Biopython code that builds the backbone (N, CA, C, O; Angstrom):
import numpy as np
from Bio.PDB.StructureBuilder import StructureBuilder

atoms = [
    (1, "MET", "N", (17.911, 1.762, -66.803)),
    (1, "MET", "CA", (19.361, 2.110, -66.782)),
    (1, "MET", "C", (20.098, 0.705, -65.763)),
    (1, "MET", "O", (20.732, -0.322, -66.007)),
    (2, "ILE", "N", (19.663, 1.276, -64.771)),
    (2, "ILE", "CA", (20.478, 0.438, -63.584)),
    (2, "ILE", "C", (20.277, -0.916, -63.892)),
    (2, "ILE", "O", (21.193, -1.685, -63.601)),
    (3, "GLU", "N", (19.178, -1.404, -64.467)),
    (3, "GLU", "CA", (18.231, -3.130, -64.666)),
    (3, "GLU", "C", (19.308, -3.787, -65.668)),
    (3, "GLU", "O", (19.763, -4.929, -65.609)),
    (4, "LEU", "N", (19.681, -2.486, -66.866)),
    (4, "LEU", "CA", (20.505, -3.028, -67.888)),
    (4, "LEU", "C", (21.794, -3.284, -67.465)),
    (4, "LEU", "O", (22.505, -4.171, -67.937)),
    (5, "TRP", "N", (22.095, -2.553, -66.620)),
    (5, "TRP", "CA", (23.908, -2.611, -66.178)),
    (5, "TRP", "C", (23.963, -3.754, -65.637)),
    (5, "TRP", "O", (24.745, -4.571, -66.124)),
    (6, "ARG", "N", (23.173, -4.113, -64.518)),
    (6, "ARG", "CA", (23.082, -4.985, -63.943)),
    (6, "ARG", "C", (23.129, -6.241, -64.646)),
    (6, "ARG", "O", (23.998, -7.065, -64.362)),
    (7, "ASP", "N", (22.156, -6.485, -65.657)),
    (7, "ASP", "CA", (22.044, -7.373, -66.224)),
    (7, "ASP", "C", (23.406, -7.610, -67.351)),
    (7, "ASP", "O", (23.663, -8.762, -67.704)),
    (8, "LEU", "N", (24.014, -6.759, -67.732)),
    (8, "LEU", "CA", (25.074, -6.704, -68.732)),
    (8, "LEU", "C", (26.316, -7.216, -67.879)),
    (8, "LEU", "O", (27.148, -7.981, -68.367)),
    (9, "THR", "N", (26.382, -6.773, -66.650)),
    (9, "THR", "CA", (27.459, -6.749, -65.792)),
    (9, "THR", "C", (27.852, -8.523, -65.606)),
    (9, "THR", "O", (28.955, -9.058, -65.496)),
    (10, "GLY", "N", (26.655, -9.048, -65.622)),
    (10, "GLY", "CA", (26.292, -10.577, -65.337)),
    (10, "GLY", "C", (26.650, -11.572, -66.651)),
    (10, "GLY", "O", (26.891, -12.777, -66.721)),
    (11, "ILE", "N", (26.556, -10.274, -67.875)),
    (11, "ILE", "CA", (27.081, -10.955, -69.249)),
    (11, "ILE", "C", (28.718, -10.850, -69.638)),
    (11, "ILE", "O", (29.364, -11.741, -70.190)),
    (12, "TYR", "N", (29.116, -9.817, -69.302)),
    (12, "TYR", "CA", (30.289, -9.143, -69.846)),
    (12, "TYR", "C", (31.430, -8.752, -68.423)),
    (12, "TYR", "O", (32.646, -8.678, -68.604)),
    (13, "GLY", "N", (30.863, -8.562, -67.219)),
    (13, "GLY", "CA", (31.961, -8.510, -66.220)),
    (13, "GLY", "C", (31.961, -7.478, -66.062)),
    (13, "GLY", "O", (31.933, -6.809, -67.095)),
    (14, "TYR", "N", (31.988, -6.780, -64.845)),
    (14, "TYR", "CA", (31.926, -5.674, -64.043)),
    (14, "TYR", "C", (33.033, -4.812, -64.985)),
    (14, "TYR", "O", (32.676, -3.741, -65.475)),
    (15, "GLN", "N", (34.367, -5.325, -65.209)),
    (15, "GLN", "CA", (35.690, -4.356, -65.504)),
    (15, "GLN", "C", (35.065, -3.900, -67.140)),
    (15, "GLN", "O", (35.335, -2.825, -67.676)),
    (16, "ALA", "N", (34.372, -4.751, -67.626)),
    (16, "ALA", "CA", (34.006, -4.822, -69.636)),
    (16, "ALA", "C", (32.827, -3.312, -69.483)),
    (16, "ALA", "O", (32.282, -2.846, -70.484)),
    (17, "LEU", "N", (32.649, -2.841, -68.337)),
    (17, "LEU", "CA", (31.304, -1.540, -68.298)),
    (17, "LEU", "C", (31.878, -0.592, -67.960)),
    (17, "LEU", "O", (32.812, -0.657, -67.161)),
    (18, "GLU", "N", (31.394, 0.679, -68.565)),
    (18, "GLU", "CA", (31.458, 1.996, -68.003)),
    (18, "GLU", "C", (30.343, 3.089, -68.246)),
    (18, "GLU", "O", (29.724, 3.355, -69.276)),
    (19, "VAL", "N", (30.297, 3.476, -67.364)),
    (19, "VAL", "CA", (29.103, 4.415, -67.213)),
    (19, "VAL", "C", (29.534, 5.929, -67.559)),
    (19, "VAL", "O", (30.347, 6.361, -66.742)),
    (20, "ARG", "N", (29.236, 6.694, -68.418)),
    (20, "ARG", "CA", (29.380, 7.569, -68.772)),
    (20, "ARG", "C", (28.353, 9.247, -68.477)),
    (20, "ARG", "O", (27.571, 9.588, -69.365)),
    (21, "TYR", "N", (28.486, 10.047, -67.305)),
    (21, "TYR", "CA", (27.344, 10.783, -67.750)),
    (21, "TYR", "C", (28.027, 12.413, -68.456)),
    (21, "TYR", "O", (29.239, 12.525, -68.644)),
    (22, "PHE", "N", (27.109, 13.490, -68.759)),
    (22, "PHE", "CA", (27.748, 14.415, -69.538)),
    (22, "PHE", "C", (26.253, 15.087, -69.550)),
    (22, "PHE", "O", (25.198, 14.584, -69.164)),
    (23, "VAL", "N", (26.490, 16.371, -70.109)),
    (23, "VAL", "CA", (25.018, 17.299, -70.041)),
    (23, "VAL", "C", (25.090, 18.066, -71.212)),
    (23, "VAL", "O", (25.932, 18.942, -71.405)),
    (24, "ASN", "N", (24.219, 17.741, -71.981)),
    (24, "ASN", "CA", (24.341, 18.220, -73.136)),
    (24, "ASN", "C", (23.204, 19.664, -73.818)),
    (24, "ASN", "O", (22.010, 19.712, -73.525)),
    (25, "GLU", "N", (23.731, 20.471, -74.517)),
    (25, "GLU", "CA", (23.320, 21.595, -74.685)),
    (25, "GLU", "C", (22.905, 21.784, -76.160)),
    (25, "GLU", "O", (23.671, 21.627, -77.111)),
    (26, "ILE", "N", (21.670, 22.121, -76.238)),
    (26, "ILE", "CA", (21.073, 22.406, -77.814)),
    (26, "ILE", "C", (20.681, 23.996, -77.759)),
    (26, "ILE", "O", (19.928, 24.523, -76.940)),
    (27, "PHE", "N", (21.271, 24.527, -78.666)),
    (27, "PHE", "CA", (20.778, 25.942, -79.215)),
    (27, "PHE", "C", (20.692, 26.173, -80.394)),
    (27, "PHE", "O", (21.517, 26.006, -81.293)),
    (28, "ALA", "N", (19.291, 26.715, -80.415)),
    (28, "ALA", "CA", (18.693, 26.902, -82.100)),
    (28, "ALA", "C", (18.397, 28.380, -82.223)),
    (28, "ALA", "O", (17.901, 28.850, -81.200)),
    (29, "ASP", "N", (18.564, 29.165, -83.142)),
    (29, "ASP", "CA", (18.283, 30.375, -83.493)),
    (29, "ASP", "C", (16.845, 30.701, -83.741)),
    (29, "ASP", "O", (16.221, 31.703, -83.393)),
    (30, "ALA", "N", (16.428, 29.606, -84.444)),
    (30, "ALA", "CA", (14.757, 29.760, -84.891)),
    (30, "ALA", "C", (14.156, 28.622, -84.234)),
    (30, "ALA", "O", (14.735, 27.613, -83.833)),
    (31, "LEU", "N", (12.655, 28.964, -84.158)),
    (31, "LEU", "CA", (11.779, 28.270, -83.323)),
    (31, "LEU", "C", (11.618, 26.792, -83.884)),
    (31, "LEU", "O", (11.407, 25.801, -83.185)),
    (32, "GLU", "N", (11.782, 26.819, -85.578)),
    (32, "GLU", "CA", (11.404, 25.443, -86.156)),
    (32, "GLU", "C", (12.594, 24.892, -86.265)),
    (32, "GLU", "O", (12.507, 23.667, -86.357)),
    (33, "ASP", "N", (13.822, 25.352, -86.296)),
    (33, "ASP", "CA", (14.798, 24.447, -85.785)),
    (33, "ASP", "C", (14.892, 23.736, -84.725)),
    (33, "ASP", "O", (15.348, 22.593, -84.749)),
    (34, "MET", "N", (14.472, 24.320, -83.661)),
    (34, "MET", "CA", (14.462, 23.848, -82.447)),
    (34, "MET", "C", (13.403, 22.656, -82.252)),
    (34, "MET", "O", (13.721, 21.709, -81.532)),
    (35, "VAL", "N", (12.408, 22.682, -82.752)),
    (35, "VAL", "CA", (11.252, 21.760, -83.253)),
    (35, "VAL", "C", (11.764, 20.537, -83.961)),
    (35, "VAL", "O", (11.438, 19.422, -83.553)),
    (36, "SER", "N", (12.591, 20.701, -85.057)),
    (36, "SER", "CA", (12.970, 19.919, -85.419)),
    (36, "SER", "C", (13.952, 18.994, -84.695)),
    (36, "SER", "O", (13.867, 17.779, -84.872)),
    (37, "ILE", "N", (14.728, 19.432, -84.019)),
    (37, "ILE", "CA", (15.661, 18.969, -83.121)),
    (37, "ILE", "C", (14.910, 18.511, -82.273)),
    (37, "ILE", "O", (15.359, 17.395, -82.009)),
    (38, "GLY", "N", (13.917, 18.724, -81.607)),
    (38, "GLY", "CA", (12.959, 17.836, -80.734)),
    (38, "GLY", "C", (12.501, 16.925, -81.075)),
    (38, "GLY", "O", (12.580, 15.968, -80.305)),
    (39, "LEU", "N", (11.775, 16.731, -82.412)),
    (39, "LEU", "CA", (11.737, 15.673, -83.346)),
    (39, "LEU", "C", (12.608, 14.811, -83.392)),
    (39, "LEU", "O", (12.144, 13.699, -83.140)),
    (40, "PHE", "N", (13.821, 14.817, -83.629)),
    (40, "PHE", "CA", (14.865, 13.768, -83.881)),
    (40, "PHE", "C", (14.725, 13.251, -82.463)),
    (40, "PHE", "O", (14.463, 12.059, -82.301)),
    (41, "LEU", "N", (14.843, 13.863, -81.674)),
    (41, "LEU", "CA", (15.289, 13.473, -80.145)),
    (41, "LEU", "C", (14.444, 12.039, -79.744)),
    (41, "LEU", "O", (14.850, 10.952, -79.332)),
    (42, "LEU", "N", (13.065, 12.559, -80.064)),
    (42, "LEU", "CA", (12.003, 12.048, -79.663)),
    (42, "LEU", "C", (12.243, 10.601, -80.493)),
    (42, "LEU", "O", (11.641, 9.588, -80.138)),
    (43, "ILE", "N", (12.965, 10.599, -81.370)),
    (43, "ILE", "CA", (12.575, 9.597, -82.487)),
    (43, "ILE", "C", (11.783, 8.878, -82.971)),
    (43, "ILE", "O", (12.086, 8.288, -84.008)),
    (44, "ASP", "N", (10.866, 8.745, -82.541)),
    (44, "ASP", "CA", (9.621, 8.186, -83.157)),
    (44, "ASP", "C", (8.597, 9.514, -84.193)),
    (44, "ASP", "O", (8.284, 10.678, -83.947)),
    (45, "ARG", "N", (8.343, 8.592, -85.381)),
    (45, "ARG", "CA", (7.803, 9.751, -86.273)),
    (45, "ARG", "C", (6.514, 10.142, -85.966)),
    (45, "ARG", "O", (6.042, 11.169, -86.453)),
    (46, "ARG", "N", (5.778, 9.300, -85.070)),
    (46, "ARG", "CA", (4.051, 9.667, -84.657)),
    (46, "ARG", "C", (4.267, 10.739, -84.307)),
    (46, "ARG", "O", (3.240, 11.401, -84.454)),
    (47, "PHE", "N", (5.386, 11.559, -83.742)),
    (47, "PHE", "CA", (5.284, 12.605, -82.878)),
    (47, "PHE", "C", (5.250, 13.942, -83.689)),
    (47, "PHE", "O", (4.951, 15.055, -83.257)),
    (48, "GLU", "N", (5.552, 13.659, -84.720)),
    (48, "GLU", "CA", (5.505, 14.544, -85.861)),
    (48, "GLU", "C", (4.034, 15.826, -86.115)),
    (48, "GLU", "O", (3.922, 17.030, -86.341)),
    (49, "SER", "N", (3.000, 14.454, -85.868)),
    (49, "SER", "CA", (1.576, 15.300, -85.811)),
    (49, "SER", "C", (1.270, 16.098, -84.905)),
    (49, "SER", "O", (0.140, 16.568, -84.773)),
    (50, "LEU", "N", (2.452, 16.402, -84.015)),
    (50, "LEU", "CA", (2.310, 17.018, -82.597)),
    (50, "LEU", "C", (3.368, 18.293, -82.801)),
    (50, "LEU", "O", (3.857, 18.858, -81.823)),
    (51, "ALA", "N", (3.621, 18.621, -83.939)),
    (51, "ALA", "CA", (4.785, 19.591, -83.944)),
    (51, "ALA", "C", (3.984, 20.557, -83.361)),
    (51, "ALA", "O", (4.382, 20.892, -82.245)),
    (52, "ASP", "N", (2.988, 21.111, -83.752)),
    (52, "ASP", "CA", (2.736, 22.812, -83.316)),
    (52, "ASP", "C", (2.675, 22.196, -81.504)),
    (52, "ASP", "O", (3.609, 22.665, -80.854)),
    (53, "ARG", "N", (2.179, 21.703, -81.073)),
    (53, "ARG", "CA", (2.453, 21.265, -79.451)),
    (53, "ARG", "C", (3.849, 21.546, -79.176)),
    (53, "ARG", "O", (4.229, 22.410, -78.387)),
    (54, "ILE", "N", (4.636, 20.745, -79.892)),
    (54, "ILE", "CA", (6.307, 20.743, -79.444)),
    (54, "ILE", "C", (6.762, 22.279, -79.304)),
    (54, "ILE", "O", (7.463, 22.744, -78.405)),
    (55, "ALA", "N", (6.096, 23.090, -80.610)),
    (55, "ALA", "CA", (6.815, 24.592, -80.675)),
    (55, "ALA", "C", (6.344, 25.136, -79.676)),
    (55, "ALA", "O", (7.108, 25.831, -79.005)),
    (56, "ARG", "N", (5.075, 25.004, -79.304)),
    (56, "ARG", "CA", (4.460, 25.976, -78.029)),
    (56, "ARG", "C", (5.307, 25.735, -76.435)),
    (56, "ARG", "O", (5.584, 26.554, -75.558)),
    (57, "TYR", "N", (5.536, 24.361, -76.523)),
    (57, "TYR", "CA", (6.290, 23.588, -75.816)),
    (57, "TYR", "C", (7.557, 24.558, -75.562)),
    (57, "TYR", "O", (7.597, 25.399, -74.664)),
    (58, "PHE", "N", (8.763, 24.262, -76.656)),
    (58, "PHE", "CA", (9.689, 25.038, -76.540)),
    (58, "PHE", "C", (9.644, 26.753, -76.383)),
    (58, "PHE", "O", (10.583, 27.357, -75.865)),
    (59, "GLU", "N", (8.593, 27.348, -76.831)),
    (59, "GLU", "CA", (7.902, 28.637, -76.988)),
    (59, "GLU", "C", (8.314, 29.112, -75.516)),
    (59, "GLU", "O", (9.279, 29.747, -75.092)),
    (60, "GLU", "N", (6.788, 28.344, -74.697)),
    (60, "GLU", "CA", (6.774, 28.348, -73.102)),
    (60, "GLU", "C", (7.971, 28.233, -72.518)),
    (60, "GLU", "O", (8.260, 29.002, -71.601)),
    (61, "ASN", "N", (8.886, 27.229, -72.961)),
    (61, "ASN", "CA", (9.710, 26.614, -71.676)),
    (61, "ASN", "C", (11.111, 26.758, -71.809)),
    (61, "ASN", "O", (11.842, 26.696, -70.820)),
    (62, "HIS", "N", (11.571, 26.957, -73.023)),
    (62, "HIS", "CA", (12.929, 27.204, -73.483)),
    (62, "HIS", "C", (13.504, 28.435, -74.582)),
    (62, "HIS", "O", (14.491, 28.486, -75.316)),
    (63, "LYS", "N", (12.658, 29.146, -74.372)),
    (63, "LYS", "CA", (13.020, 30.643, -75.321)),
    (63, "LYS", "C", (14.340, 31.043, -74.363)),
    (63, "LYS", "O", (14.228, 30.792, -73.163)),
    (64, "VAL", "N", (15.375, 31.550, -74.759)),
    (64, "VAL", "CA", (16.407, 32.308, -74.167)),
    (64, "VAL", "C", (16.337, 33.563, -75.045)),
    (64, "VAL", "O", (15.402, 33.674, -75.837)),
    (65, "ALA", "N", (17.464, 34.704, -74.926)),
    (65, "ALA", "CA", (17.938, 35.420, -75.371)),
    (65, "ALA", "C", (18.514, 34.975, -76.670)),
    (65, "ALA", "O", (19.462, 34.191, -76.694)),
    (66, "GLY", "N", (17.814, 35.588, -78.061)),
    (66, "GLY", "CA", (18.780, 34.925, -79.457)),
    (66, "GLY", "C", (18.127, 33.915, -79.680)),
    (66, "GLY", "O", (18.514, 33.525, -80.782)),
    (67, "GLY", "N", (17.236, 33.130, -79.244)),
    (67, "GLY", "CA", (16.606, 31.561, -79.723)),
    (67, "GLY", "C", (16.271, 30.915, -78.706)),
    (67, "GLY", "O", (15.650, 31.501, -77.819)),
    (68, "TYR", "N", (16.617, 29.476, -78.573)),
    (68, "TYR", "CA", (15.987, 28.497, -77.815)),
    (68, "TYR", "C", (17.359, 27.492, -77.229)),
    (68, "TYR", "O", (18.441, 27.232, -77.755)),
    (69, "SER", "N", (16.852, 27.154, -76.131)),
    (69, "SER", "CA", (18.068, 26.643, -75.493)),
    (69, "SER", "C", (17.623, 25.127, -74.541)),
    (69, "SER", "O", (17.202, 25.271, -73.393)),
    (70, "LEU", "N", (17.726, 24.105, -74.981)),
    (70, "LEU", "CA", (17.866, 22.805, -74.500)),
    (70, "LEU", "C", (18.787, 21.963, -73.903)),
    (70, "LEU", "O", (19.691, 21.466, -74.575)),
    (71, "ARG", "N", (18.648, 21.713, -72.546)),
    (71, "ARG", "CA", (19.697, 21.028, -71.687)),
    (71, "ARG", "C", (19.218, 20.062, -71.340)),
    (71, "ARG", "O", (18.087, 20.183, -70.870)),
    (72, "GLN", "N", (19.710, 18.919, -71.385)),
    (72, "GLN", "CA", (19.606, 17.578, -70.802)),
    (72, "GLN", "C", (20.760, 16.946, -70.345)),
    (72, "GLN", "O", (21.916, 17.081, -70.747)),
    (73, "ASP", "N", (20.155, 15.985, -69.140)),
    (73, "ASP", "CA", (21.812, 14.929, -68.567)),
    (73, "ASP", "C", (21.413, 13.743, -69.521)),
    (73, "ASP", "O", (20.314, 13.357, -69.918)),
    (74, "GLU", "N", (22.678, 13.310, -69.745)),
    (74, "GLU", "CA", (22.970, 12.080, -70.759)),
    (74, "GLU", "C", (23.121, 11.135, -69.957)),
    (74, "GLU", "O", (23.924, 11.571, -69.131)),
    (75, "ILE", "N", (22.760, 9.764, -69.589)),
    (75, "ILE", "CA", (23.745, 8.930, -69.071)),
    (75, "ILE", "C", (23.776, 7.958, -70.050)),
    (75, "ILE", "O", (22.702, 7.601, -70.533)),
    (76, "MET", "N", (25.312, 7.224, -70.618)),
    (76, "MET", "CA", (25.670, 6.285, -71.407)),
    (76, "MET", "C", (26.541, 4.993, -70.781)),
    (76, "MET", "O", (27.633, 4.954, -70.214)),
    (77, "LEU", "N", (25.811, 4.214, -71.049)),
    (77, "LEU", "CA", (25.881, 2.885, -70.820)),
    (77, "LEU", "C", (27.216, 2.289, -71.482)),
    (77, "LEU", "O", (26.808, 2.829, -72.511)),
    (78, "VAL", "N", (28.575, 1.614, -71.922)),
    (78, "VAL", "CA", (29.572, 1.924, -72.405)),
    (78, "VAL", "C", (30.295, 0.298, -72.469)),
    (78, "VAL", "O", (31.104, 0.085, -71.565)),
    (79, "ILE", "N", (30.126, -0.526, -73.183)),
    (79, "ILE", "CA", (30.498, -2.045, -73.289)),
    (79, "ILE", "C", (31.766, -1.931, -73.901)),
    (79, "ILE", "O", (31.899, -1.488, -75.042)),
    (80, "LYS", "N", (32.894, -2.391, -73.047)),
    (80, "LYS", "CA", (34.447, -1.907, -73.728)),
    (80, "LYS", "C", (34.703, -3.382, -74.800)),
    (80, "LYS", "O", (35.403, -3.340, -75.812)),
    (81, "LYS", "N", (34.108, -4.397, -74.402)),
    (81, "LYS", "CA", (34.367, -5.514, -74.864)),
    (81, "LYS", "C", (33.810, -5.724, -76.479)),
    (81, "LYS", "O", (33.999, -6.790, -77.064)),
]
sb = StructureBuilder()
sb.init_structure("model")
sb.init_model(0)
sb.init_chain("A")
sb.init_seg("    ")
for serial, (resi, resn, name, xyz) in enumerate(atoms, 1):
    if name == "N":
        sb.init_residue(resn, " ", resi, " ")
    sb.init_atom(name, np.array(xyz, "f"), 0.0, 1.0, " ", f" {name:<3s}", serial, name[0])
structure = sb.get_structure()
């Protein structure tokens, strides 16, 4: 991200860029729903073959009362031009 920020600053100038930080929290009642969300976040369809491993990961690491919770930090680089 830092290299991209530096490169874009050289192209558009410092005033045209903005960095935004936020925390994204996702909750799903069912493991199947959380796996679908996880596959969506991974973007690459090749991960679909690993759905069982992804389900096990959510079961072991993200199970909470009433479902499954995933929290991730996000950094967004915005070009205002």
